C-alpha positions in Angstrom: -80.7 -158.1 48.8 -82.7 -154.8 48.7 -81.5 -152.3 46.2 -81.6 -149.4 48.7 -78.9 -150.0 51.3 -78.7 -147.3 54.0 -75.6 -146.1 55.7 -75.6 -144.6 59.2 -72.7 -142.9 61.1 -71.9 -144.2 64.5 -70.0 -142.3 67.3 -67.4 -144.2 69.3 -66.3 -146.8 66.8 -62.5 -146.8 66.8 -61.3 -150.4 66.2 -62.1 -153.8 64.6 -63.7 -155.0 67.9 -66.1 -152.1 67.7 -67.1 -153.2 64.2 -67.8 -156.7 65.5 -69.8 -155.5 68.5 -71.9 -153.3 66.2 -72.6 -156.2 63.8 -73.6 -158.4 66.7 -75.8 -155.8 68.2 -77.7 -155.3 64.9 -78.1 -159.0 64.5 -79.5 -159.3 68.0 -82.2 -156.8 67.3 -83.0 -158.3 63.9 -81.5 -155.8 61.5 -79.5 -157.1 58.6 -76.0 -155.5 58.2 -74.2 -155.3 54.9 -71.0 -153.9 56.4 -69.4 -152.0 59.3 -66.3 -149.9 59.2 -64.8 -147.3 61.5 -67.7 -145.0 62.3 -70.2 -146.4 59.8 -72.7 -149.2 59.5 -74.6 -150.1 56.3 -77.9 -151.9 56.5 -79.6 -153.7 53.7 -82.4 -151.1 53.8 -83.4 -147.8 55.4 -84.6 -148.5 59.0 -88.1 -147.5 60.2 -88.3 -144.9 62.9 -89.0 -147.5 65.5 -86.1 -149.7 64.3 -83.8 -146.6 64.4 -84.9 -145.7 67.9 -84.4 -149.3 69.1 -81.0 -149.4 67.4 -80.0 -146.1 68.9 -81.0 -147.2 72.4 -78.9 -150.4 72.0 -75.9 -148.4 70.8 -76.1 -146.2 74.0 -75.9 -149.3 76.2 -72.5 -150.2 74.6 -71.3 -146.5 74.7 -71.8 -145.8 71.0 -74.1 -143.2 69.5 -76.1 -142.8 66.4 -75.3 -139.6 64.6 -78.3 -138.1 62.8 -77.3 -134.5 62.6 -75.3 -133.2 59.6 -73.0 -131.1 61.8 -72.3 -134.0 64.1 -71.5 -136.2 61.1 -68.9 -133.6 59.8 -67.5 -133.3 63.3 -67.2 -137.1 63.6 -65.5 -137.3 60.2 -62.8 -134.9 61.5 -62.5 -136.7 64.9 -62.0 -140.1 63.2 -59.4 -138.6 60.9 -57.6 -137.0 63.9 -57.6 -140.3 65.8 -56.1 -142.1 62.8 -53.5 -139.3 62.4 -52.6 -139.6 66.1 -51.7 -143.2 65.7 -49.1 -142.6 62.9 -45.4 -142.4 63.7 -44.3 -139.8 63.4 -47.6 -137.8 63.8 -47.6 -135.4 60.9 -47.3 -131.7 61.5 -50.5 -129.7 61.6 -50.1 -128.1 58.2 -50.1 -131.7 56.6 -53.1 -132.8 58.7 -54.9 -129.6 57.8 -54.3 -130.2 54.1 -55.5 -133.8 54.5 -58.7 -132.7 56.2 -59.4 -130.2 53.4 -59.2 -132.9 50.8 -61.3 -135.6 52.6 -64.2 -133.6 54.1 -67.5 -133.8 52.4 -68.4 -130.2 53.1 -66.6 -126.8 52.9 -63.7 -126.8 55.3 -64.6 -123.7 57.3 -68.1 -125.0 57.8 -66.8 -128.4 58.9 -64.4 -126.8 61.4 -67.2 -124.7 62.9 -69.3 -127.9 63.2 -66.4 -129.6 65.0 -66.0 -126.7 67.4 -69.8 -126.7 68.1 -69.9 -130.5 68.8 -66.5 -131.0 70.6 -66.0 -127.6 72.1 -62.4 -127.3 70.7 -60.8 -126.8 67.3 -59.3 -129.7 65.3 -55.8 -128.2 66.0 -56.5 -128.2 69.8 -57.8 -131.8 69.6 -54.7 -132.9 67.7 -52.5 -131.2 70.3 -54.3 -133.1 73.1 -53.9 -136.4 71.2 -50.2 -135.7 70.6 -49.6 -135.0 74.3 -51.5 -138.1 75.3 -49.3 -140.1 73.0 -46.2 -138.4 74.4 -47.2 -139.3 78.0 -47.4 -143.0 76.9 -43.9 -142.8 75.4 -42.6 -140.9 78.5 -43.9 -143.6 80.8 -42.3 -146.3 78.7 -39.0 -144.6 79.3 -37.3 -145.9 76.1 -36.9 -142.6 74.3 -35.4 -139.2 75.1 -37.7 -136.2 75.3 -36.3 -134.9 72.0 -37.1 -138.2 70.3 -40.6 -138.2 71.7 -41.1 -134.6 70.5 -40.3 -135.8 67.0 -42.5 -138.9 67.3 -45.6 -136.9 68.2 -45.1 -134.4 65.4 -43.2 -131.5 66.7 -40.3 -130.2 64.7 -38.9 -128.2 67.6 -38.5 -129.4 71.2 -39.4 -126.0 72.5 -42.8 -126.1 70.8 -43.4 -129.6 72.2 -42.4 -128.5 75.7 -44.7 -125.5 75.6 -47.6 -127.5 74.4 -47.0 -130.3 77.0 -46.8 -127.8 79.8 -49.9 -126.0 78.6 -51.8 -129.3 78.5 -50.6 -130.9 81.7 -49.1 -128.1 83.8 -45.6 -129.7 83.9 -42.7 -130.0 81.5 -42.1 -133.3 79.7 -38.9 -133.9 81.7 -40.6 -133.3 85.0 -43.5 -135.6 83.9 -41.1 -138.4 83.1 -39.4 -138.3 86.5 -42.7 -138.4 88.4 
């Protein structure tokens, strides 16, 4: 194996099936992969410009994207972390998520947040709120939990804060949404 493996960041990889699809795609275009993992692929060597362009085009076909820009990489690191956080139960409060982001980012926090805002057109807190409300809608549709239990499950310590955020995101209260 070459002593210079090269790691690239990929947008859109969120599950094990994505890892498998990416490995298969690389194999199909003749590029040897060392490993894949949520948002990253490591090749045995740096790719030539032509290989990188071919790989990027193949990624686009399966709705992934090659991330070349440093700001995009920072933004994607935050996005992947937020998606992982949104799948926890209960979802942690923002202050805990914010502290976690500060410790795992590979750049100054304020710079990374500005990069996220530039790439995704919202702040990490706004994105986490959206993810929380999305999770809440799933739980409301299942109908197994009370609104107060759902509020706690998606990371709100106060029902009133959850209700305000829900209404701001969807235009209706959680209780109205659950009866529709």
